[in-house]
LONU-60770 format. One record per atom (N, C-alpha, C): residue in one letter; x, y, z. Coordinates in pm, whole numbers, plus 50000, padded with zeros to 5 digits. Layout:
AXYZ ...
This chain:
M500834987950000 M500005000050000 M500865012650000 H501835012050093 H502775023450097 H503585024649970 H503885012649912 H504665012849787 H503895019149669 R502595015849656 R501785021349545 R501635036549557 E501485041149684 E501365055849704 E502635063049660 A503765056749688 A505045063049648 A505175063749496 E504675052949426 E504725052949279 E503865064149220 R502665066349276 R501805077149225 R502455090649244 Q503115092349358 Q503775105149383 Q504885107549280 R505645096949245 R506725098749147 R506175101849007 A505045094448974 A504445097248841 A503925111548833 F503305116148940 F502805129948942 F503935140048926 S505015136748997 S506155146148989 S506725146748848 R506805135048778 R507335135148641 R506435143348547 R505115141048564 R504185148548477 R504275163648501 A504355167048634 A504455181448667 A505735187348608 L506805179248618 L508075184348562 L507985186048411 L507315176248344 L507175177048198 L506355189348158 L505205191248229 L504355202848196 L505095215948224 G505825215848335 G506595228048366 G507615231048258 G508255220048207 G509245222148100 G508615227547973 L507435221747942 L506755226547820 L506365241247833 N505825244547953 N505445258547974 N506665267747964 G507765262848023 G508985271248016 G509445273347872 A509375262347792 A509795263547651 A508885273247575 A507555272247609 A506615281347540 A506905295747574 F507145298247705 F507455312047745 F508765316847683 A509725307547673 A511015311447612 A510815315147464 A510005306947392 A509745309847250 A509025323247234 L508055325547328 L507325338247323 L508265350047347 G509195348047441 G510155358747468 G511045361747349 V511495350747283 V512335352747164 V511565360147056 R510275356047041 R509465362646938 R509245377446970 L508965380047100 L508775394147138 L510065402247117 Y511185395847149 Y512475402847127 Y512655405946977 H512305395746894 H512465397746749 H511575409046698 L510305408846749 L509365419046700 L509685432946752 Q510045433746880 Q510185447046941 Q511585452746928 V512575444046926 V513945449246923 V514515448946781 E514445436846721 E515055435746588 E514175441946480 Q512855439346482 Q511965444546378 Q511205457046421 G511495461646542 G510775473246596 G510795485346504 P511975489746459 P512015501846372 P511175500246244 A511255487946187 A510515485946062 A509015486846086 Y508555480646195 Y507115481246223 Y506685495346263 A507595502446329 A507265516246363 A507085524746237 T507975522246140 T507865529546013 T506565526145942 L506225512945945 L504995508545879 L503775514945945 A503805515346079 A502685521646149 A502605536446117 D503785542646105 D503815556946073 D503245559445934 R503555550145843 R503025551645706 R501505550645706 N500995542045791 N499545540845798 N498905553445855 R499695560445937 R499165572545999 R499405584945915 V500525584745835 V500935596545759 V500825593745610 D500185602645540 D500055601445394 D500845612845329 E501545609645222 E502305619945151 E501615622645018 R501325635344991 R500615638944868 R501425649044789 L501515646744656 L502265655744569 L501515668944552 L502275679544539 L501695692744512 L502045696544370 M501035700044292 M501205702944149 M502075715444128 P503145714444048 P503925726444017 P503195734943912 E503485747743913 E502905756543811 E503735755543684 R503075753443570 R503785751943443 R504365765443401 G505585765043344 G506245777243299 G505465783943187 G505655796843174 G504965804543071 G505765805342942 L505095808842835 L505735810942704 L505565825542666 F506635831742617 F506625845942584 F507265847942446 D506875858942381 D507505861942252 D508795869842275 R509445874042169 R510765880242182 R510735893342261 T509575899842268 T509475912442341 T508875910642480 G508565898442518 G507985895942649 G506475894842650 R505845895442534 R504385893742531 R504045879242568 V502965877742643 V502555864442688 V501945856642571 L502405844342554 L501835835442452 L501015824242518 A501495819242631 A500775808742704 A500995811142853 R499915810442931 R500025813043075 R499015804243148 N499135804343280 N498215796643363 N497175806243420 R495955804343378 R494895813543418 R494095807543534 P493885815143645 P493065809843754 P491625807543706 V491075796243744 V489715793043704 V488985786943822 Y487665787843818 Y486835780743915 Y486445767243857 R486395757343946 R485995744043901 R485065737744003 I484345727843960 I483405720744047 I483955706944075 R483925703144203 R484355689844242 R483215682844317 V483245669644317 V482235662044389 V482925650844466 V482435648344589 V482945637444672 V481865626644678 R482205614844634 R481195604244617 R480525600244749 E481315598944855 E480715594344981 E479755604645039 Q479945617445006 Q479045627845055 Q477815629244965 A478015626144836 A476905627844741 A475925616244747 G476415604544792 G475555592744786 G475495587844642 D474305587444586 D474155583644445 D474545595744357 L475585594144278 L476105605344199 L475155609544088 R474395600344035 R473605603143915 R472595614543934 P471735613744037 P470785624844054 P471465638044087 V472595637444158 V473315649744191 V473855656344064 L474475648343978 L475035653843855 L473925658143759 A472805650843761 A471675654843677 A471155668443721 R471085670743852 R470655683843904 R471675694543864 L472965690943869 L474015700443832 L473925704143683 A473505694443601 A473405696843457 A472325706943422 T471405709543517 T470395719843492 T470955733843517 L472115734443581 L472735747343615 L473895750843523 I474675740943480 I475825743243392 I475775732943279 E476575735243176 E476595726243061 E477325713243097 L476575702343097 L477145689043123 L476425679143033 S477125673542936 S476485663942846 S476375650442915 P475485641642869 P475395628142928 P476715620742921 E477465622642811 E478765615942800 E479735621242906 H479675634142930 H480555640143031 H480205634643171 I478915633843200 I478475628543330 I478945614143347 A478845606243241 A479285592243249 A480775591343279 R481565600343218 R483015600043244 R483325604043389 V482585613643443 V482815617843582 V482495606243678 I481395599543652 I481025588143739 I482075577143730 E482555574743610 E483585564443592 E484845567843671 R485255580543664 R486455584643737 R486235583843888 A485055587943933 A484765587944077 A484755573744133 E484175564444058 E484095550744106 E485435543644103 A486385549244028 A487725543244022 A488595547644140 R488095557244220 R488865562244334 R488145559244464 R488865561544575 R488225559744705 R487125570144722 A486095566544801 A484845574144802 A485015588444852 F486045590844935 F486185604244990 F487105613244907 V487675608044798 V488575616044714 V487745624744618 P487945637844619 P487175646544528 P487555644444381 V486565645744295 V486765644144151 V486265656844081 T487075661943987 T486685674043915 T485555670843816 V484485678543824 V483355676743732 V483545685443608 R483895698243631 R484145707343518 R484925719143569 D485775724943482 D486495736843523 D486205748143425 D486895759243446 D486735771143363 D485265775843360 L484675776643481 L483285781143490 L483195796143469 T482105800343409 T481845814643400 T481375819543537 W481395832743553 W480965838143680 W479475835043705 G478695834943599 G477295831543612 G477095817243658 E477905808043605 E477805794043647 E478245792443792 V479285799843832 V479735799143972 V478605803744064 S477945814644028 S476855819944111 S475705810044120 A475355804044006 A474235794644004 A474515782644092 V475725777344084 V476085765644166 V476145769444313 A476715781144341 A476845785444480 A475475786844545 L474495792244472 L473155794044527 L472445780744549 S472825770444472 S472135757544480 S472905747344562 T473955751544630 T474785742044704 T473975733344801 P472975738644874 P472215729844965 P471535718244894 E471225719844766 E470555709044692 E471545699944622 L472855702444642 L473875694644573 L474835688544674 P474435677744742 P475325671644842 P476615666544778 G477735669644845 G479045664944796 G479675673844692 V478935683944645 V479455692744539 V480065705144603 S481235709144555 S481885721044607 S482565728544495 L482715741544514 L483455749944420 L484905750744466 D485825750944369 D487245750844401 D487945759944300 A489165764044332 A489945772244239 A491115764044185 G491395765244056 G492535758343994 G493115767243886 T493885761443796 T494445769143684 T494165761943552 R494185769443447 R493965764143313 R494955770743219 R495485763143123 R496445768643027 R495705777942932 D496175790142925 D495515800142842 D496425803942726 Y495955801842604 Y496745805142485 Y496235818542430 V496975828942464 V496525842542437 V496375845142287 A497305839942208 A497305842842064 A496365833841985 G495785823842048 G494815815241981 G495395808041860 A494595807341755 A494965799541637 A496205805141566 S496465818041577 S497595823741502 S498925817941547 M499005813441671 M500275808241724 M500225793241749 A499095786941715 A498885773041755 A499955763641702 H500405765541578 H501375756141521 H502765757941580 I503035769141645 I504325771041712 I504225766741857 V503275772541929 V503155769942073 V502715755642100 G501835750242017 G501305736842041 G500225737242147 Y500135726542226 Y499095725942330 Y499475715242431 V498775715642546 V498945705242649 V497685696942655 G497795685542717 G496635676742731 G496855666942845 P495815659542884 P495955649542992 P496985638942954 V497565632843057 V498585622543035 V497905609642989 A498325604242878 A497755591642829 A498425579842898 E497765568542894 E498285556442959 E499695553242908 A499915554642778 A501215551342720 A502305561242759 E501925572742815 E502915582942850 E503355582042996 L502765572843072 L503165571143212 L504555564943217 T505455571443291 T506845566743297 T507235561943435 G506315562043529 G506645558943668 G506805571443751 D506925582943689 D506985595543762 D505625597943825 P505565598443959 P504245600144023 P503525612943983 L504295623043942 L503665635543899 L502715633243782 L503065623943694 L502255621243576 L500935614443611 S500845608843730 S499615601943771 S498605611343833 M498975623843857 M498035633243918 M496935636643818 P495685636243861 P494565638543767 P494635651943697 E495155662243766 E495185675543705 E496415677643616 M497325668043611 M498565669943537 M498305671243387 R498965680843325 R498895682743180 R500325683143128 I500555676743013 I501885676842953 I501805682042810 G502945686342757 G502995691542621 G502735680542519 K501835683242428 K501475673242327 K501975677242189 N502245690142170 N502645694542036 N503385707842050 G504115711641944 G504765724541938 G505805726542049 I506025739142085 I506985742342190 I506585735842322 E505285734942349 E504825728342470 E505355714142480 R505505707542367 R506005693742368 R507535693442371 V508185701742287 V509645701342277 V510305705242409 Y509735715042480 Y510325719742605 Y509495715442725 D508785704542713 D507875700142819 D508585698142953 M509735691742952 M510425688643078 M510815701443152 A511275711543078 A511645724143142 A510425731643191 L509325730643118 L508115737943154 L507375731743272 R507515718543293 R506765711643397 R507075716643538 G508355718543570 G508735721643706 G508835708943790 A508975710643922 A509135699144012 A507995699444115 A507475687544144 A506345686544238 A506785689444380 G505895695044461 G506135696544603 G505545684444677 M505615684944811 M505115673644888 M504455678645017 A503295673245050 A502615676345176 A502495663345256 R502945663645384 R502795651945473 R501545654145557 L500605644845545 L499305646445610 L499065635145709 E498525638445825 E498085628045919 E496695623545879 V496535610545866 V495255605045821 V494775594645921 N493475591945920 N492945581646009 N493035568045941 A492465557946007 A492575544245954 A491915542745819 F491005551745783 F490325550845652 F491025559245546 G492105566145584 G492845574145487 G492365588345477 R491415592245564 R490895605845558 R491845615645625 E492035627145566 E492985637045616 E492535642745749 I493465643345844 I493185649345976 I493865662945988 R495155663245958 R495865676045963 R497135675045880 E497695686745844 E498935687145766 E500105687845863 L501095678645844 L502245678045934 L503425686145881 A503645685745750 A504785693045692 A504475695645545 R505225705145485 R504915708845347 R506185714045279 V506485708945160 V507565714045076 V506915719044947 E506985731944924 E506295737744809 E506885732744676 S506055732244574 S506515728144441 S507365739144378 T508155735244277 T508995744844204 T508375747144066 S508065759344035 S507425762443907 S508355758943790 G507745755843677 G508525753243556 G509175765943504 R510155764143419 R510885775743365 R510065782543257 D510185795743252 D509595803143141 D510475801643018 V509875801542902 V510625800542776 V510265812542690 R511285819642647 R511055831142559 R511405827042416 L510475829442327 L510655825342188 L511195836942104 S511655833541985 S512195843641894 S511105850741814 V509895845341815 V508835850941731 V508355864341784 D507845872441695 D507185885041733 D505675882541721 A504985883241834 A503565879441838 A502715888041744 E503025900741734 E502215909541649 E502455906341502 L503725904241464 L504005900341326 L503365886841295 Q503455877641390 Q502845864541369 Q501345865841344 R500675874541419 R499245876641399 R498975881941258 V499775891741213 V499585897241080 V499775886440973 V500835878440990 V501125867940891 V499985857840885 Y499545853341003 Y498485843241005 Y497185848640945 E496825860940982 E495565866540930 E495635868340779 R496825871640727 R496935872940581 R496825859240512 L497485849340570 L497425835940511 L496015830040521 A495285833840625 A493935828540643 A492975833040534 L493385843140458 L492555847340345 L492655837440229 E493705829140232 E493865818840129 E493215805840178 R493005796840084 R492395784140125 R493355775640207 S494605774940166 S495635767540240 S496985773540205 A497715778140305 A498995784940277 A499875784340401 S501145787240380 S502095787940491 S503165798140455 A503835803340559 A504875813440537 A505825813640656 V507045818040629 V508075819340732 V508775832640711 V508975840040821 V509785852240818 V510925850340917 L512155851840868 L513345849940950 L514095862940969 D514805864041081 D515875873841093 D517015868241007 A517305874740896 A518215869040798 A519635867440854 Q520025875740948 Q521385875141000 Q521535864541109 R520545863241196 R520665854541313 R519915841341299 G518975840741207 G518165828641191 G516965828141283 D516765838441367 D515575838541454 D514315837341369 V513435828241407 V512135827141340 V511245838041397 L510935848141318 L510105859241363 L508625856041347 A508295848441246 A506915844041225 A506965831041147 L506085821941182 L505995809041113 L504545804641123 A503835805441013 A502395803341020 A501915793640914 S500855786740948 S500235777040859 S498725778740871 A498075780340759 A496625782340761 A495935772240669 P494785767040710 P494055770640831 P494695765040957 G494335770841072 G494875766441199 G493785760341286 F494025760541417 F493065754641511 F493205761641645 D492245759441731 D492275765241865 D492965755541960 P494155758942011 P494885749342098 P494155746542229 A493255755442271 A492535753342398 A491615741242391 L491305736442269 L490405724842256 L490975712342321 F492325711942338 F492965699342377 F493235698042526 E493095708642603 E493595708142740 E492965697342825 N491675695342814 N491015685142895 N490675672742813 G491385671042702 G491045660142613 G490015665042515 I490375665242387 I489495671042286 I488215662842271 R487095669542250 R485825662542232 R485855654842101 T485165643742099 T485175635041981 T484725642641856 A483695650641870 A483175657941754 A484205667841700 D484925674541790 D485945684141746 D487095676841677 W487505665441734 W488615657741676 W488235652841536 K487025647641523 K486595642741391 K486555654041289 A486105665741334 A486035677041240 A487425681441194 L488375681741287 L489735686141252 L490445676041162 T490315663141195 T491035653041118 T490365650040984 A489075653040974 A488385650540846 A488565662240748 D489045673440796 D489225685240711 D490345682640610 T490055683040483 T491055680140380 T492155690740373 L491935702140435 L492965712540438 L493935710640553 A493755700040632 A494685695940737 A495075707340832 P494125712840907 P494465723840997 P495405720041109 L495475707141145 L496385703241253 L497835702341207 V498075702141076 V499425700541022 V500095714141009 N501315715141063 N502105727241047 N502815726440912 K502205731940810 K502735730440675 K504065737740658 A504385747140745 A505635754740730 A506855745940755 V506735735540837 V507875726640863 V507605712340819 T506335708940800 T505975695140761 T505595694140615 G505065704940559 G504675704740418 G505905704040328 Q505905694740233 Q507015693240139 Q506475695739998 Y507015705839930 Y506495710139801 Y507605710239697 P507265707539572 P508255710239467 P508555725239469 P509825729239482 P510105743639495 P509935751339366 G509795744239254 G509615751339127 G510795760539099 S510505772239045 S511575781239000 S512345787539115 T511845786439241 T512665791539351 T513945783439368 F514015771939299 F515205763339306 F516265767639205 K515915776739115 K516835780239005 K518115786939054 M518075793939169 M519325799639222 M520315788739254 V519835777539307 V520725766339341 V521385760939214 V520585759239111 V521125754138984 V522135763938926 A521815776838933 A522725787038880 A524055786738954 M524005786039086 M525265786039163 M526065773339139 A525385761839127 A526105749339098 A526785750138961 A526075755638863 A526645756538727 A527785766638722 L527655777838793 L528735787738797 L529955782038869 E529735775138979 E530845769539055 E531585758838975 A530855750938900 A531465740138821 A532085745238692 G531845757838659 G532365763338533 G531535759238414 A530365753438438 A529485749438327 A528935761738256 I528795772538329 I528425785438271 I529245796138343 D529275808138288 D529835819638360 D528855831138346 P529075842038418 P528075852838414 P527795858038274 A528735856138181 A528535861338045 A527915850937952 T527825838537996 T527265828037912 T525825831337873 R525505829437745 R524145831937699 R523585819037640 I522365815937678 I521685804037629 I520385808637565 R520105802837448 R518935807237372 R517705799037410 C516615805837440 C515335799237472 C514385801137353 T513935789837298 T512975790337188 T511575786037234 G511435783937364 G510145779337415 G510145764637450 R511205757537407 R511315743437442 R512755738837425 T513095728437501 T514405722037491 T514185707437458 W514945702437360 W514765688537318 W515835679737379 L515395667937423 L516335657837473 L515785644137435 G516535637337345 G516125623837305 G514735623337246 G514355633337171 G513045633537108 G511925638137198 H512275641637321 H511245646337414 H511425661337437 A510325668737431 A510375683237447 A510145687037593 F511005695837643 F510845701637777 F510485716337757 H509315720237803 H508755733237768 H509145744037867 C509285756337812 C509415768137897 C508015773537925 W507875780438039 W506555785738073 W506105795837968 R507095802437899 R506755812137794 R506825804837660 K505665802437604 K505555793837485 K506405798737370 E506475811937350 E507235817437237 E508705818937265 G509155815837388 G510565816337423 G511005830037469 H512205830337534 H512765842737587 H513885848337502 G514335840737402 G515485845237325 G516775842137398 S517835849837369 S519145847437428 S519235854337565 L519635846437668 L519645851637804 L520955848437875 S521385857637964 S522445854638060 S521785848638184 V522615844238278 V522045838238399 V521245848538480 V521705861138482 V520955871438554 V519595873738489 N519585874938355 N518305876638284 N517395864438303 A518035852438302 A517245840238314 A516565839338451 L517285843738555 L516665843938688 L515535854238692 A515805866038636 A514805876838641 A513515872638572 Q513665865838456 Q512485862238379 Q512055847738403 S512825840838489 S512505827038525 S512395817938403 C513375819338313 C513355811138190 C513635796538224 D512765787438183 D512955773238211 D514045767338123 C514085771137994 C515035764937901 C516475767637943 F516745779837994 F518105782738040 F518515772738149 F517615769938241 F517985761338354 F517905746438319 Y517135742838215 Y517255729138163 Y518705726938119 E519205736638042 E520535735037986 E521615736038094 A521455745538186 A522435746738295 A522485734038378 A521325728138407 A521265715838486 A521915704338409 R521635703738279 R522215692938199 R523735693738202 R524275706138194 R525725707738191 R526375704238326 V525725707538436 V526385705838567 V526095692138628 G524945686238601 G524625673038655 G523935673638790 I523155663238818 I522305663338938 I523115662839067 D524245655639068 D524975654239195 D525575667539240 R526075675639147 R526605688739188 R525465698139230 I524335696839165 I523175704839207 I522775701139349 A522765688039379 A522385683439513 A523375688639617 A524655688539584 A525665693339679 A525465708139709 M525155715939607 M524895730239628 M523615732239709 A522605724239681 A521345725439755 A521545722939904 G522415713139935 G522695710440076 G523315722440146 R524205729540076 R524805741440137 R523775752740156 C522715752140080 C521675762340092 C520595758440194 G520755746840258 G519795742940362 G518675733940313 L518815728240196 L517765719640141 L518165704940153 G517165696240158 G517415681840154 G517695675340288 A517635682740398 A517865676740531 A517155685440635 E516815679140748 E516175686740855 E517135697540906 L516565708840945 L517365720140992 L517465720541144 G516745711941211 G516845711141356 G516105722141430 V515085727841369 V514305738041438 V513565731741555 D513255739841657 D512685734541780 D511205731541769 L510815723841673 L509415719941655 L509375705141616 P508335698041660 P508225684041621 P507775682741475 A508025671041420 A507515667341287 A508145675141173 E509355680741195 E510015687241082 E510365676740977 R510155679840851 R510435670540742 R511695674940668 P512405665440608 P513715668740548 P513655673840405 G512485673040340 G512475676140198 G513265665540122 L513595668239998 L514345658339919 L515075665339805 V516355662639795 V517135666739678 V517785653939624 P517355648939513 P517815635739467 P519245636039415 T519875624439421 T521165622139357 T521065609039279 I522085606439202 I522105593739128 I522085581939226 A522895583039332 A522965572139432 A521635570739505 W520985582039534 W519695581239605 W518685573139525 K518595575939395 K517585568839315 K517905553939308 K519205550739295 K519585536739290 K519225529639421 R519545536539531 R519295530539663 R517805529739694 R517065540139661 R515655540939701 R514735533639604 L515005535039475 L514085529339375 L514705517839297 G516005515739316 G516665504939242 G516745507539093 Q516795520339055 Q516795523938913 Q517935533538883 G518365533538757 G519385542938714 G518785556838693 W519665566738691 W519235580638675 W519145583938526 H518135591338487 H517975595638348 H518255610538338 Q518905614338225 Q519275628338211 Q518045637538208 G516945632438156 G515725640438155 G515295644338297 E515605635638394 E515265638738532 E516135650238584 T517365651338532 T518215662738569 T517595675738519 L517095675638395 L516475687638340 L515255691838423 V514445681938460 V513255684938540 V513655690438676 A514695684438737 A515175689538867 A515715703738853 G516215707238733 G516785720538711 G515775731738729 I514495728538720 I513475738838744 I512655735438871 G513275727338961 G512645724839091 G511445715739086 Q511425706638987 Q510305697138977 Q510845683038990 G510055673238956 G510485659338966 G510515654939111 Y511665649539151 Y511775644439289 Y512045655339391 V512415667339348 V512865677739441 V511695682539527 L511925682839659 L510915687539755 L511595696339859 A510885706339906 A511415715140011 A510265719940097 T510595722840223 T509595728640313 T509685743940305 P508615750940342 P508685765640346 P509805770740436 L510055763740548 L511155767940636 L512485766840564 Q512705755940492 Q513955754440417 Q514095765340311 L512995768840247 L513065779240143 L513425792740203 A512915795740323 A513275808340389 A514745808340428 V515225797040476 V516645795940512 V517515797440387 M517095791340277 M517855792940151 M517955807640113 A516845814940123 A516875829240089 A517815836840182 A517765833640313 A518635840440409 A520105837440380 R520415825040346 R521815821240320 R522335828140194 I521525828640092 I521975835239969 I522145850339995 G521215856140069 G521265870540092 G522405874840181 T522735866440282 T523785870440377 T525125863840349 G525125852840274 G526375845540251 G526835837940375 R525915835240467 R526265828240590 R525345816140610 A525875806040678 A525135793540697 A524145795140813 V523155803540792 V522155806740894 V521325794240925 L521045792041053 L520165781141096 L518965787041169 P517785781641148 P516585787241214 P516495782841358 R515935791141441 R515715787441581 R514525795141635 L513875789041731 L512635794741786 L512785799441929 V513905796541993 V514105801042131 V515065812742131 R514675822842204 R515415835442208 R516705833742287 E517825836142226 E519095835642296 E520155842842213 A521185847542281 A522295853342209 A523035842042137 A523615844942024 A524295834541947 A525415840641866 E526385832241838 E527485836741754 E526985838441611 E527665847041539 E527305849041399 E527555836141322 A526655833041231 A526775820741154 A528055820741070 E528555808641046 E529775807140966 E529515811540822 P530555816740754 P530385820240612 P529985808040531 L529105810140436 L528655799340349 L529795795340255 A529935782440232 A531045777540148 A530705779140000 I530435791639962 I530145794939822 I530925807639787 D531545807639670 D532345819239627 D531495831939630 P531965842539698 P531185854939703 P530835860539566 G531695858339468 G531405863039333 G530195855939274 I530065843139302 I528905835439254 I527625840439323 L527725842639454 L526565847839527 L526135861439471 A527125869639435 A526805883039384 A526015882239253 V526385872639167 V525665871039040 V524215867039065 V524015857539155 V522655852739183 V521825863739250 R522465871039341 R521735882039406 R521305892639304 E522155895239207 E521795904939103 E520535900239028 G520495887239000 G519315881838935 G518075883039022 M518235880639153 M517075881239244 M516585895739261 V517515905139257 V517095919239263 V516285922639138 A516745917439024 A516045920338899 A514675913838893 V514485902638962 V513165896138966 V512105905839015 V512455913739118 V511465922639182 V511545936839127 N512755941139090 N512935955239057 N513285957738910 G513545947038835 G513875948638693 G512645950138605 G512835955338486 G511715957538397 G511005944838356 G511745933738335 G511125921138294 G510995911238407 G511195915738530 G511145906538644 G509765900838667 T509725888338712 T508425881638729 T507675886438853 A508375893838943 A507685898639064 A507775913839074 R507835920638961 R508035935138965 R506855942439032 R505675936139036 R504525942539102 R504565940539254 A505605933139302 A505695930539445 A506795938839511 A507275949239444 A508305957639504 A507795964139631 L508685965539729 L508285971039859 L507915985739847 D506885989539922 D506486003539928 D507166010140049 I508486009040054 I509276014940162 I510406022840096 P510536035640126 P511576043640060 P512976037740082 D513716036839974 D515126032639978 D515336018240024 V514286010340024 V514435996140061 V513955987739944 R514855979439891 R514475970539781 R514485956039831 M513625948339771 M513575934039803 M514195926239689 A514925915739723 A515405906039624 A514595893339642 G514265886739533 G513435874839551 G513365866139428 K512535855839436 K512345846739322 K510955840639333 T510255841239223 T508935834939217 T509065820239181 G508035812639211 G507995798539174 G506565794139152 T506375786039050 T505055780239023 T505295765538994 S504905756839088 S505255742639073 S504025734439038 Q504235725838939 Q503145717138893 Q502865706438996 V501585702939011 V501215692139102 V500855679439024 R500715680638894 R500485668838810 R501055671438672 R501405660638604 R502055661638474 R501065666938370 I501565675638281 I500745680838171 I501055672638047 T500055666337990 T500275658037872 T500415666937748 T500945660937643 T501115668237517 T499765673137464 A498755664537475 A497425668237425 A496855679937506 Q497025679437637 Q496525690437721 Q497235703437688 R498565702437665 R499325714537633 R498875720237498 A498675711037400 A498265715637268 A496905722437272 A496035717437360 A494685723137369 A494595734337472 N495745737937531 N495775748437634 N494915745137755 L494645731937778 L493805728037891 L494485731038026 H495865731038021 H496575733538146 H496425747938193 K495905756738107 K495715770738145 K494265774038179 R493435763938181 R492035766438212 R491905772038354 K491085782338367 K490895788638498 K489925780838586 D489115772138523 D488075765438600 D488445751238641 K489725747738627 K490095734138668 K490005732838821 P489815720538871 P489645718639016 P490805724439096 W490465729539215 W491475736039300 W492685727039322 E492455714239349 E493555705239382 E494445702039261 E494025705839140 E494855703539021 E495635716038981 R495425727039051 R496135739339016 R497555738939072 H498455746739010 H499845747039053 H499965753639191 H501045749939264 H501385756939387 H502075770139351 A501815780439431 A502445793539411 A503465795839522 L504695799839483 L505755801539582 L506495814739561 F507105819439667 F507995830939657 F508995830139772 V510265833239741 V511285834739845 V511965848239823 G512415854439932 G513075867339915 G513715872140043 Y514385883540033 Y514975890040149 Y515055904940123 A515225912540232 A515305927040220 A515955932640347 P516625944140336 P516995951240213 P517955942940127 A517935945539999 A518685937139907 A520185937439933 L520735949139974 L522185950139992 L522635946540133 A521735946840230 A522085943340368 A520895936240430 P520695923540396 P519455916640435 P519215916640586 R518005920540621 R517595920040761 R516525909340782 F515655907940683 F514585897940691 F514635888940567 A514315876240588 A514135866840477 A512735861040488 V512135857740374 V510745853340375 V510535842240273 S509605833340304 S509115823640205 S507605822840220 V506925821340107 V505465820040106 V505095808640011 V504235799740057 V503705789139971 V502185789639979 V501535791839867 V500075791539860 V499705778839785 E499135769239857 E498785756539794 E497775759039682 H498105753839564 H497245754939447 H496865769639419 G497815778439448 G497595792739425 G497785796739280 E498255787239199 E498335788439054 E499535796439003 S499875807739066 S500935816239011 S501765822439123 G503075820039118 G503955825739220 G503965840839215 S503985846539096 S504055861139084 S502735867639123 A501605861139095 A500305867239123 A499795864339264 A500115852439316 A499535848439445 A500505849439561 A501755844839542 A502685844039656 A503505856839675 A503995862739565 A504875874539577 A504165886339646 P502915889439613 P502255900539684 P502125898039834 I501905885539873 I501825882440017 I503185884840082 A504255880340015 A505605882440070 A505885897340089 R505465905339992 R505655919840006 R504935925040131 E503695920940151 E502935925340269 E503615920940399 L504125908740400 L504745903540522 L506045910940553 L506845913740450 L508095921040474 L507815935440517 E506825941740456 E506485955340499 E506015955340645 A505285945140684 A504865944040824 A506055941740915 A507015933640869 A508205931040951 A508985943940975 F509185951940870 F509905964740888 F509135974040981 R507805973240977 R506985982141060 R506925977541206 L506915964441230 L506615959241363 L507815954441442 V508875950041374 V510005943841446 V511145953941459 P511435958441580 P512535967941598 P513875960941582 P514965968541566 P516295962341560 P516535953641682 D517255942741662 D517455933041768 D518325938741880 P517815939842003 P518625945442112 P519815936642148 L519765923842111 L520905915142143 L522135918642062 V521945925741950 V523095929541867 V523065944541837 A522135952041900 A521955965941864 A523145974641903 D523945970242004 D525065978642044 D526295976441958 G526145967841859 G527245966041766 G528255955641810 T528125950541932 T529065940241976 T528595926641928 P529515917941895 P529095904841846 P528425896941957 P527295890641930 P526615882742032 P527385870142063 T527175864842181 T527805852242221 T526735842142254 R527085829642242 R526105819042268 R525945817242419 A524715819042468 A524465818142612 A524265803842657 G524055795142567 G523805781242607 G523065774042499 S523065761342508 S522355753442408 S520875753942440 R520105746842356 R518655747442369 R518225742242504 E517205748742559 E516725744742691 E516085731142682 S516205723942787 S515575710742789 S515145707542929 
């Protein structure tokens, strides 16, 4: 009996010891875990808890402004009133927005987009319903606030394009960030963020954006803001000053708008500053800021006159007779002709049984190169081109700024085309024909140039310097001398002076109405379709009633004053039919406006040579 009692006591003691050991091990494991959580992982969990308590929100930077060469505002941020709605306060958004639509303009499609955006965010985050309210709309909404739960008035900014359509192809526009444009930069994810989509707004977008600020906010467990803990203000974007003169640009655009489709460029001939660059018809850049409406987009893209296209840098046209200076200089440089060489024009030039016609059916008779430029004789330049060859013509064209992009600060610049024998072999797999050289000699065939290139060509011939165009205002070194013999340039300039001021010049009616100031220039009329022998025989190509799109392009290039060029100009009137009748008079008006509106450049007015202040802003 005593023995059994002793055994039970020992068994109890073993069990108690085992349970005690297990409890001790459990407490030890708990202690290790607490040590790990509080000592080793404590800082990390503290940070995590702090993140749950503190929210960081980006502050939108103010976008930099755009100004013209004199400081006139071209694009700015205008304060506007906007309406916002908070979903959790509004309850059902549909009746609230329907009530709002009775007070301000809100289409059903717009309401659907607002609801979609609101439902994609947390219920307490405000969503913009509409901005740029008129004062009347602000008053109406303010008076009805008790009937509009969750709706509030707020102040924001909107990009304001002061010059409207006249500057649209230069300034461009901003718009909401598209899905494909997200780069991971949190600034781009902000609903109010706008980025440059075209023009200067696009090219200098990074400089114009600025840097976001940051606000540290204490929030509750649901993410609702309680108070602001700290704040770092945003940094505004940089202002960009352009080389254009806003008043001259307005004059140029309004003149071009009288034509069905046209473009023009006015340059500072010495510095290359783009003073005006216009393409008509244009468009209102404000249409794009909040995402263009479908109806507006369809109307713009369906317009056969392509108002969204900047024809001054993107349009590529056969330069026609404005190309004859290039051919003349190539032939003079190669010794194929000299200033005294005379070539007889009978109204046509024969090559291999094929006739190449001069615009003057009865011919010009015997002409020198100066006379041929003045009267724009085609036969003279057929022969000059045949003697010098296409490759030397192409080399001279390159020195004049043709056949390659000029690097102007605008998107979508096109290179034009100046063909060579190698180009045709490489591109078309075909040999070059001499007849194609003759056609290129009068700026037809494969030859293409943009209006900007034509203005640069005029500036280079007038100044003898390798001028490059630019749209951002800055001091710059004088352009390098053009690699063309000054004597050759003098001969061509004499011909261009005679075009406008000579008795037989093709643009003599476009002489400037400014005392003691003469313009030098060259007309051009480029065919848009081939004229058949039958059409020429029947004079069908001269019919006045042929369709607009079948009429020739009208061109003019020039500079003034003739002896000390200050401005260079190019004008292209699509299907304008005649360079002398349609384009030259416009060029005269634009140059007269330039002399009237653009004062001498203060960057060089003191006579000291300008220096380069820096490369293009980015």
